[in-house]
C-alpha positions as CSV (number, residue, x, y, z in Angstrom):
1,X,13.8,9.9,-8.5
2,X,15.2,9.6,-5.3
3,X,12.4,8.9,-2.4
4,X,13.1,11.7,0.1
5,X,13.2,14.2,-3.4
6,X,9.5,12.4,-4.7
7,X,8.1,12.8,-0.6
8,X,9.5,16.2,-0.3
9,X,7.9,17.2,-3.6
10,X,4.7,15.3,-2.6
11,X,1.4,17.8,-1.7
12,X,-0.2,16.3,1.4
13,X,-4.0,15.6,0.9
14,X,-5.0,15.6,4.9
15,X,-3.3,16.7,8.4
16,X,-2.5,13.2,8.0
17,X,-0.1,13.4,5.4
18,X,1.2,16.2,6.5
19,X,2.4,14.8,9.5
20,X,3.3,11.6,8.5
21,X,5.3,13.1,5.7
22,X,7.3,15.5,8.0
23,X,8.1,12.0,10.1
24,X,9.2,10.3,6.9
25,X,11.6,12.7,5.9
26,X,13.1,13.3,8.9
27,X,13.7,9.7,9.3
28,X,15.0,9.4,5.9
29,X,17.5,12.2,7.0
30,X,18.2,10.2,10.2
31,X,20.7,8.0,8.2
32,X,19.0,4.7,9.5
33,X,18.7,1.6,7.5
34,X,14.7,2.1,6.5
35,X,15.1,-0.1,3.0
36,X,15.2,-3.6,5.2
37,X,13.3,-5.2,8.1
38,X,16.9,-4.9,9.9
39,X,15.3,-2.6,11.4
40,X,13.2,-3.8,13.8
41,X,11.6,-0.4,14.8
42,X,10.3,0.8,11.4
43,X,11.1,0.3,7.8
44,X,9.8,1.1,4.5
45,X,6.9,-0.3,2.8
46,X,4.7,0.0,-0.2
47,X,1.1,-0.4,-1.2
48,X,-0.8,-0.5,-4.5
49,X,-4.6,0.8,-4.6
50,X,-5.4,-1.2,-7.6
51,X,-8.3,0.2,-9.6
52,X,-10.3,-1.3,-12.5
53,X,-9.9,1.4,-16.0
54,X,-13.0,3.0,-15.3
55,X,-12.2,3.7,-11.4
56,X,-15.0,2.2,-10.1
57,X,-13.9,-1.3,-8.3
58,X,-10.9,-1.6,-6.2
59,X,-8.7,-5.3,-6.0
60,X,-8.3,-6.3,-2.5
61,X,-7.1,-9.3,-0.7
62,X,-8.0,-11.1,2.5
63,X,-4.9,-10.5,4.0
64,X,-4.1,-14.0,6.6
65,X,-2.1,-12.1,9.2
66,X,-4.3,-9.5,9.5
67,X,-7.8,-11.4,9.2
68,X,-9.2,-8.4,6.8
69,X,-9.9,-7.2,3.3
70,X,-6.8,-5.1,2.8
71,X,-4.8,-3.3,0.0
72,X,-2.0,-4.9,-1.9
73,X,1.8,-4.2,-0.8
74,X,4.5,-5.3,1.0
75,X,8.1,-4.4,2.3
76,X,11.1,-2.9,0.4
77,X,13.5,-5.7,1.6
78,X,16.3,-3.5,0.2
79,X,14.8,-2.0,-3.1
80,X,15.2,1.3,-3.3
81,X,12.0,2.2,-5.9
82,X,9.0,2.0,-3.9
83,X,6.8,2.2,-7.0
84,X,8.6,-1.1,-8.5
85,X,8.2,-3.0,-5.0
86,X,4.6,-1.9,-5.3
87,X,4.0,-3.4,-8.6
88,X,6.2,-6.4,-7.5
89,X,3.7,-6.6,-5.1
90,X,0.6,-6.4,-6.8
91,X,1.8,-9.4,-9.3
92,X,3.1,-11.8,-6.5
93,X,-0.1,-11.5,-4.4
94,X,-2.8,-12.1,-7.5
95,X,-0.4,-13.6,-10.4
96,X,-1.9,-10.3,-12.4
97,X,1.0,-9.8,-15.2
98,X,-0.9,-6.5,-16.8
99,X,-0.7,-3.9,-14.2
100,X,0.6,-0.3,-14.6
101,X,1.2,2.7,-12.6
102,X,-1.6,5.2,-13.1
103,X,1.3,8.0,-12.5
104,X,4.6,7.6,-11.5
105,X,3.9,9.7,-8.1
106,X,3.0,8.9,-4.7
107,X,-0.8,8.4,-4.1
108,X,-0.6,8.5,-0.5
109,X,2.1,8.6,2.5
110,X,1.0,6.5,5.5
111,X,2.9,5.8,8.7
112,X,1.4,2.6,10.4
113,X,1.0,0.8,13.0
114,X,1.5,-3.1,12.9
115,X,0.8,-5.2,16.4
116,X,3.3,-8.0,17.3
117,X,2.4,-11.2,15.1
118,X,3.9,-14.5,14.1
119,X,5.2,-15.1,10.8
120,X,6.4,-18.4,9.6
121,X,6.5,-19.8,13.5
122,X,8.6,-16.4,14.6
123,X,7.5,-14.2,16.7
124,X,7.9,-10.3,14.8
125,X,7.5,-7.2,17.4
126,X,5.3,-4.4,17.1
127,X,6.6,-1.9,14.5
128,X,6.0,0.9,12.1
129,X,5.2,0.7,8.8
130,X,6.4,4.0,6.4
131,X,4.2,3.5,3.7
132,X,4.1,4.8,0.3
133,X,1.0,4.2,-1.5
134,X,0.4,4.0,-5.5
135,X,-2.2,4.4,-7.5
136,X,-2.6,1.1,-10.1
137,X,-4.5,-0.3,-12.8
138,X,-5.5,-3.5,-13.5
139,X,-7.9,-5.3,-15.4
140,X,-10.9,-7.2,-13.7
141,X,-11.3,-9.8,-16.1
142,X,-7.6,-10.8,-15.7
143,X,-7.8,-14.3,-13.8
144,X,-6.6,-14.1,-9.9
145,X,-4.8,-16.3,-7.8
146,X,-4.1,-16.0,-4.0
147,X,-0.8,-16.6,-2.8
148,X,-1.3,-19.1,0.1
149,X,1.1,-17.7,2.6
150,X,-0.1,-14.2,2.8
151,X,-3.5,-14.1,1.2
152,X,-6.6,-16.1,1.3
153,X,-8.4,-14.6,-1.3
154,X,-8.6,-12.1,-3.9
155,X,-12.0,-9.9,-4.8
156,X,-13.0,-6.6,-6.9
157,X,-15.3,-4.3,-4.7
158,X,-17.0,-1.1,-5.2
159,X,-15.4,1.7,-3.8
160,X,-17.8,1.9,-1.1
161,X,-17.9,-1.6,-0.5
162,X,-14.3,-1.8,-0.2
163,X,-14.0,0.4,2.4
164,X,-16.7,-1.6,4.1
165,X,-15.2,-5.0,3.9
166,X,-12.2,-4.1,6.0
167,X,-12.1,-4.8,9.5
168,X,-9.4,-2.7,10.6
169,X,-10.9,0.4,11.6
170,X,-7.8,2.9,11.2
171,X,-8.2,1.7,7.1
172,X,-11.9,1.5,7.2
173,X,-12.1,5.0,8.7
174,X,-9.1,7.1,7.8
175,X,-6.9,5.0,4.8
176,X,-9.5,3.4,2.3
177,X,-12.1,6.5,2.1
178,X,-9.0,8.6,1.6
179,X,-7.7,6.7,-1.3
180,X,-10.6,6.6,-2.9
181,X,-11.1,10.3,-2.0
182,X,-8.3,10.7,-4.7
183,X,-9.7,9.4,-7.2
184,X,-11.9,12.4,-8.5
185,X,-8.3,14.1,-9.6
186,X,-7.5,11.0,-12.1
187,X,-9.9,11.0,-15.1
188,X,-10.9,7.4,-16.2
189,X,-8.4,6.1,-19.5
190,X,-5.5,8.7,-18.5
């Protein structure tokens, strides 16, 4: 399904998602290139809220740039199927091989601010990530391996502990609790 149509069809969970949904739709309709990082002001990213089959644990990585425990995800980099981007990023960042979308539908929407930082020796200016999140399931018994250029740790946490482990206030206060609250809509072992 076309991203614009999927976002149009998406039912926002709260005011943040309703406002971010409107902004995402307006930007998609603007004709700007949003699928690549060539747009240095804003571009599309996909994240995965990776849960255990019983929906009691969340897989997080210790993100090197943000110096925090974080969800998994990355840039679209030209790919128009953001669910595929989310799955690709989970596989690349963890070495997991058996991951699956709990649903092909969008799980959450966020417009995220990214402070200026250095990546691979080059400065990246502050910008926005137009983020689409998918709910992904993985097996906690499968071995994990970090991706040294992006993360320095991988761990499964209980739902509340995953929120507490983040050192980024916006994520700890607004994003991760929202993602956990939405889990009630999905029964274990769909």
